[in-house]
NUGU-724058 format. One record per residue (C-alpha): x, y, z; residue in one letter. Coordinates in steps of 0.001 Angstrom, whole numbers, padded with zeros to 6 digits, always signed. Layout:
% NUGU-724058
XYZa ...
//
This chain:
% NUGU-724058
+012446+032052-001526m +009515+029827-002540a +007895+027696+000141t +008710+024008-000151s +005788+021926-001380s +005104+018234-000913l +005046+016134-004063g +002545+013276-003901i +003045+010550-006497i -000450+009145-006246a -001571+005605-006911g -005022+004224-006274g -007015+004072-003060g -007647+006692-000366p -004096+007130+000989l -002891+009852-001439p -005996+011909-000757g -005588+011540+003009l -002014+012807+002750i -003022+015707+000501a -005807+016854+002825r -003662+016477+005955a -000833+018489+004383s -003138+021263+003174v -004732+021336+006633g -001274+021981+008082e -000798+024905+005719g +001505+023094+003312r +001217+023284-000459e +001091+020061-002435v +001491+018900-006008m -000256+015643-006880v +001080+013537-009737i -001868+011403-010860a -001831+008447-013241f -004516+007715-015768e -006462+004592-014864g -004953+004346-011377e -005422+007477-009280t -008851+008191-007803d -010004+011521-009320p -011192+012566-005840a -007527+012713-004786t -007015+015683-007107c -010059+017697-006093e -009157+021158-004826g -005371+020713-005013v -002758+021394-007718p -002266+018266-009786h -001153+016896-013121r -002289+013745-014887w +000462+011721-016554l +000878+008381-018251g +003376+005759-017132f +006806+006440-018548g +006556+010239-018560a +009512+010465-016202v +010854+013769-017509g +007434+015436-017238s +007016+014121-013694l +010378+015502-012546l +009811+018878-014229k +006361+019196-012641t +007719+018503-009152l +010555+020990-009585k +008314+023739-010936r +006051+023255-007912a +009095+023753-005613h +008767+020265-004152c +011642+019134-001967r +009954+016201-000288e +008139+013523-002255v +005922+010678-001044v +004874+007592-003008l +001372+006698-001857a -001355+004338-002994g -001442+001161-005009s -000324+000948-008632i -000781-002144-010741r +002423-003075-012487r +001910-002027-016111p +003048-004196-018970s +005990-002737-020840l +003834-002509-023974s +001493-000005-022273t +004278+002351-021138i +004686+005446-023311r +008033+006874-022218p +009217+010401-022843d +012909+011019-023549l +013902+010673-019880r +011745+007600-019541g +013360+006005-022582m +016750+006280-020909r +015376+004302-017957l +013487+001613-019857m +016273-000964-019650g +016643-000496-015895r +012845-000495-015454i +012535-003797-017327a +015314-005350-015239s +013835-004121-011938a +010312-005167-012935k +011527-008716-013495a +012970-008815-009961k +009756-007727-008208g +007847-004764-006839d +010421-003790-004226d +013208-003611-006799a +011035-001412-009011l +010126+000907-006132l +013763+001146-005073s +014662+002230-008600l +011982+004953-008538v +013184+006222-005163i +016834+006231-006267a +015926+008232-009381e +014049+010807-007300l +016929+011107-004845e +019406+011535-007694d +017341+014561-008749e +017683+016079-005276g +014305+015136-003792f +013931+013729-000295s +011606+010711-000366v +009546+010273+002806v +007164+007566+003971g +003452+008134+004445a +003818+007200+008112d +006225+010117+008614k +003612+012536+007286l +000643+011103+009209i +001986+009238+012236a -001519+008177+013313s -001733+005839+010304l +000698+003352+011889c -000967+000271+013345a -000455-000246+017091p +000260-003602+018716a -002587-005597+020193g -006302-005943+019559v -008052-003024+017876i -011803-002877+018377g -014012-005206+020416t -013213-008542+018792r -010148-010615+019671a -008719-013793+018100p -009251-017070+019966d -006668-019816+020402g -007341-021394+017017d -007023-018016+015310a -003765-017346+017190d -002380-020595+015754r -003405-019578+012238d -001819-016156+012748i +001494-017736+013792a +001472-019926+010685i +000548-016920+008567g +003421-014828+009905i +005974-017459+008899e +004343-017964+005499a +004163-014214+004826a +007843-013760+005701r +008812-016573+003336a +006626-015059+000604l +008035-011571+001145g +011623-012806+001044a +011043-013527-002653h +009491-010057-003221d +006191-011620-004306i +003537-010313-001914g +002728-009299+001641q -000384-011290+002537a -001412-014889+003119v -004671-016582+004096v -004737-019380+006682v -007576-021585+007900q -007405-024470+010373a -003613-024542+010199g -003502-024657+006391r -002377-021919+004020v -005213-021388+001542l -003558-018770-000631g -000769-016237-000995v -000857-012761-002489e +000465-012220-005992g +000220-009290-008361v -003591-009300-008080e -003553-007641-004634g -005104-008363-001253t -008793-007987-002113d -008474-010456-004986a -006628-012876-002674l -009485-012699-000162i -012089-013288-002861q -010108-016198-004322r -009829-017876-000920c -013568-017421-000305d -014090-020244-002810a -011413-022402-001158l -012395-022135+002494k -013735-025084+004454e -016730-025306+006753a -016197-024152+010329g -014432-021072+011706p -013440-018789+008843g -009983-018012+007524p -007565-015367+008794v -005717-012803+006656l -002134-012041+007699v -000234-009060+006231k +003463-008462+006906m +006130-006128+005561k +008566-007926+003270k +011980-008626+004862p +014357-005871+003778g +011542-003919+002129q +011995-000253+001241e +009589+001028+003894r +009133+004480+002353r +006799+002917-000195a +004251+000109-000284d +003952-000616+003436l +001150-003108+004132p -002152-001244+004181t -005664-002070+005347i -008808+000004+005627g -012574-000129+005900a -012772-001598+002406g -010507-004469+003453t -012765-005208+006418i -015873-005218+004212e -014210-007654+001813t -013137-009923+004691l -016637-009933+006171a -018281-010685+002817a -015941-013672+002371a -016628-015101+005845g -013194-014386+007350f -012713-014243+011105r -010210-011424+011087g -006944-009876+010036v -003504-009751+011690a -000884-007233+010597f +002597-006138+011586e +002432-003470+014293a +004345-000297+013475g +004851-001419+009875e +001247-001369+008623t -000933+001584+007683l -004582+001639+008771i -006566+004031+006605l -009678+005709+008020e -009087+003904+011308r -012340+004849+013050a -014383+003671+010066k -012364+000443+009786a -012883-000334+013493i -016596+000409+013253a -016957-001959+010287r -014938-004664+012082a -017078-004426+015214d -020256-004406+013142e -019287-007552+011236h -017599-009387+014118g -014165-009299+012468v -011065-009029+014644f -008118-006714+013930m -004847-007352+015745v -001375-005866+015446g +001441-008382+015959v +005161-007843+016437s 
//
């Protein structure tokens, strides 16, 4: 009987590669499904992989089955493609109506549709945090910097704003400064939100980024994620720090992220 492999449906960023390397290091075979224009080519180095376009649903399922994948993980960021750029195969064409309907409802609805389709084909969909438990953010201050009283107030405001934002399946992050919400995350992503709010911030102590899981979110995909790159972007924009939901946020390359935060004087804190 063939050994069960892990299927990695890989978006952008370092997370898919981290999962692939960790799995191979544990002696497990993997099959990476990469997407043109999204997946970092480094994710595919040294591991079995296949490049596909959006909409090639039948090819994706056949590839996973031929690789004897029983568990599948959705990892990394993927920009929502416009329907005009999707080139569906026969299986994808059957799903186009449902994809269009889910896309209109938001990212979580679209991810839930993808997961349901995979499960209908007999795959078990697992979260990245189940594969690498050390990715989960702990509660409390991480690193040497801690938020002061003013930052704590901004964090509390940010938590409420992020929950309200997430309830509408819009985004996971908000930016707060001096008790005022400067911006909320849309389809552009967290880095673009930070850069946008750089131009809106006032003089004085810098803004705070708050990231929270959406209420009722499908946690096997698209959990809030931060990493060293996030810290660099925060520092360049003059932010004081970042607060994130403990146990529901992934910290990529944690040692590197902490080192960058300490170097730039940026706080990182997990909140419940």
